[in-house]
Phi, psi and omega in degrees: 000156176259129176243120179285140176240180185303315183238016183186221180203163173232144172253121191235140173229117176052049178071007178256124178281115182268320180222135181230111187238137173211169180299319182279331179230077183291151177256352183235133179226141175250154183230155171264109191297126174218072185238131177235128180237124179242146177236136172227114180049045175089354179255136185252144174234148187233141169228115185239111177247020180295133178250128180257143178232146186289147172247107187254323183283143181199164170226143178250120177237100183059248183258015181241129174257118184259113179261014184071304180287331178201170178236148177238120184247136169282097189277330180204136181206130171218198188303319185232012184223138180216131177238122177254124183251133180263139176235138174062030179264112183231022177230161170302146181227143172244127181243128182255129178241143179290149177212182173210169187298331185279347185285138172249149182235133182231165171098225182062032177099222185249118178232139192259342189245343180208128175277317176275113185275356178300131183097358184234164173250123183256125180274129180269073183202130183276134185211167168299142189294324187233144178264161176298322180300318181292319182288322177296320178298317181295317179300311182297319181292325176292316182298322182262010175056045176261159177297144178297145180280133175262109181279159174295152181306318183295341180281343178273143182244171182211150180282334192231114182238141169229140178278054187217128176231156181243136183251150174294351174276011174067039171227156169239156177234124179236130182243130179271092178208159186242330190274194182298147176195171176224130175253105188263105178253021189280346181262143180294323191258001180199156168252142175240116179258111188247113190236125189260349181244176183306131176250122180272311179199165172239141178236134175238145176218138179234134180228178183281338182211164178293326178297312178298323179296320179296323177295317178296322179295316178299318180296330181280313186271346180112165181233152175284150179288167178299139175288150173299141183296335180295340177304325185272005184271011179147217188238142173270118184263129172286115178226128182235173172104358176115173187301317183299316180292319178302311181299319181298317183283328173299314179300321178297316178301314181294324178297327183263011182058034174282132178280100180251119180253351180195157172241128178250110181247097184289341181267019181302334182258009178122152181245155182218126180256123181232181177299337181281339181132211178272122178237173182267140174277113191281077181212104205275067172206160187296138173272104185295336180288327178272320186231068178294144178053043186300319182301317180292321179292324177300321178296319179295317179293321180298326178297339176263012182063035177242117180276156175249128181239154187227205188216144173203155169214170186276022182240164180226129177298129184296346178263005182261160182287335177291324175298314181298319179294314180299324179293316179297324181278357182063048182252009185253148171299140186249157172273184184292345177268001179084008177262163177305132178283114182257135177233151180267138167244106191054260188246003182239152180272147175218156175252162183250125176291132182280097183286352176275352179265115186307319181295321179291320179299312179296319179301315181293321176300319180295324177301313182292320179299313186282318187267349180243289186301315187293340179256004173101006176295129188253010177177162179199152170281116175266083193281165171062203186117353187271351197266013181292118181281165179268349181253041179244176176244129178246160176298318180222139171089167180263130183304320182296322179286333185263350184305307181292330182283341187303311178295334175290321177296321178295317177295321179300318179299314180294321178298318181295327175302313181293318181293316184287343177255010180057036182250001180298133184073006167250315176249166181223159160230150179232132184237157179254330186263143179188163177227205193291336181261000188299322185296338178288342187241324188293145173261343181191136176257142168235156194276011176083201189264105173265158175286154183275058180206183181269006191304150187290322188262335182230358184254210186300320181298325180291330179294319177298313180299322180297316179298318180291320178299318177294324178298319176294342183261009176090012180273126188291322180199149178211175179202170179232163175293121176295120181094354181077184184232308194282116177244119180226172179310134179077002178227113174216156186286129176266165175298317181299316181298313181304313184292319180295321179290322176300315178303311183298312187281354170299331185253026173243145185309323184241122172263120178210133181261172172219139177282338183094168181286343174230076186305325184292344179267345188257147168295135177244174184299335184252023183288330177204174186297314182298318181294321176298316183292320178290325175298318176299314183300311187283331174291326176295318178298316178302316179296321180293339178273004187307313181298321179290318177303313182295323180296315181283336173291322175296325177296320176299314181297324183279317189243350179084006180282127181296153180290317176266126188228142169293155182298328183284004168286336183239336186224158179278065183205130181243133173206151174252017182246010180209164175210163176249142171255105191066207180257355189249351179241130180241123186239125172248091180296152174274114194250021180206171181287145168055031178269124182249343179222150179227138174270119186231158176260127178258124179287187179304148174095185176262134181235135186247134180293125186292338184252339182244339182084000179289146182256140180230146179250171186305142176125179178277138181209161179258126183235134177295140178217062177294164181305126182095357180226076179289162178277102178230122186238145174239151181287124183302332182275003184297142175289349179258024182308321183295321177298314185291319180290332175296325178292320176303314180296319180300314182294319179298322181290343178285338188270000000 
């Protein structure tokens, strides 16, 4: 509702003042856009000289606030929901909202270094997660045994952005805009939302709790479809190198009673060795030299209840025949000279399929249908989507306006493949990049490329933070590569890291490993006897939780509550070092080297250790967490008590 004041007005929802405007303290500013964005090999640089000036004069006519330059309409308003619609707004706008020091801000997509965004400026722009400067700095500091550098929040980038934030005051704000922006939460007494592209509307919702608020957000932005039930039957193992190696490792898993539900072979379309390590040859059809008779082998693996998963992205290696065909058909994004826009991925050039061109969009869908679905592939990593430059030529639309939308368009293409082949909820694709519409299309999010270490900003700890950040943003479920991905000089995966990450992801809906870009440097699931046995143990536990996973997934579909939840969705306690799976499982992953005990907070009620059977009561306590025994607690009052106690018995019988 609009409340007139002596020199202005307030916009109020359920007794909460969202916007406070007056002649002396305006809440709205317009700008003369002077923004330049450049991309080099996937990294963006910004120069912003935009100057904003206050808009103070206004008239209120019923539900419309007329600022002369634009109009703001109360388009919809009820007890807990408010929609503000903008008319005739064709300039950058800065909107000021009141805040206070005690307020916390969450969400805005996927963030790896801070869950509470208060005190930071969040860039509304999708990018590759890590810069070359950051990775070189990390390598050098490791080599010279220096402390890791802590970069400013603004220096960190992210694959998945949403123009939506959630407040500890139990409201969310969602803005319908596509282009570049900055959400400035750095001031104690105000938020500044700075938006450079067309803004259609703002939506606010207020609820009694953050959990209810997350449900309302999910209902508004959309929900992911049900996962295939086979997802909960064990772990998807990353196995590369060809059919012989796949068969050998499948047999090893079966020998050790490892619950394997899938094999993910990203090199199914060919391998490429660069200075970065082993990469995929981006030419989206089977490499017969590595995977001869793949269709027949997929049938054989399927008979063992093992699905085969692959890899795809919206780019084409410039040395591949698909690039040559796409170029002849005029299906590629162009540079300013009208030639294919080429970007480097490590040492090779690639082109971008123009998804705004209907013929190119249809062509790419047909490739996935024929080369993936038709031979029995049941899932794939739909990678990338962040690299659309602003100085390119598209068939339709402006690159700057479409940059954030591009990964959503890419997810939409993959979703349509599943729908048009009647494979939705049987097969999956998982993507890392996304914007505000992504949730309408994606079947599964993964957290992108983490380093194969425990580091806070790029390693295992960042993966946990990323999952929680997505939960605050209305994402129903996500997962990370078990063991991480990025292996560079001075950073390689240890046995301890693999096992600790395995422990954590046992209690995430999807267990999936990655060998890394340099598999030969990393510990893998089959590196030794102990690792094989622990892999068997935790994949069995994941399988034993199947009924609980399905129950909380049904809860997500019905109420919009994410499967992975921050503790403050249920309790008056905030941490970025733990998560809840539904409301009955509390997980404190071991997030560092050589940690044998953990100090944890126990919420109300009695909580029982899922692996030892010990009971704990409310308060802070120290719990042993040796390798292979993570701190996982279940609520004694849970209706799924029988499932959890069966796991206790299973673990005891192993000893």
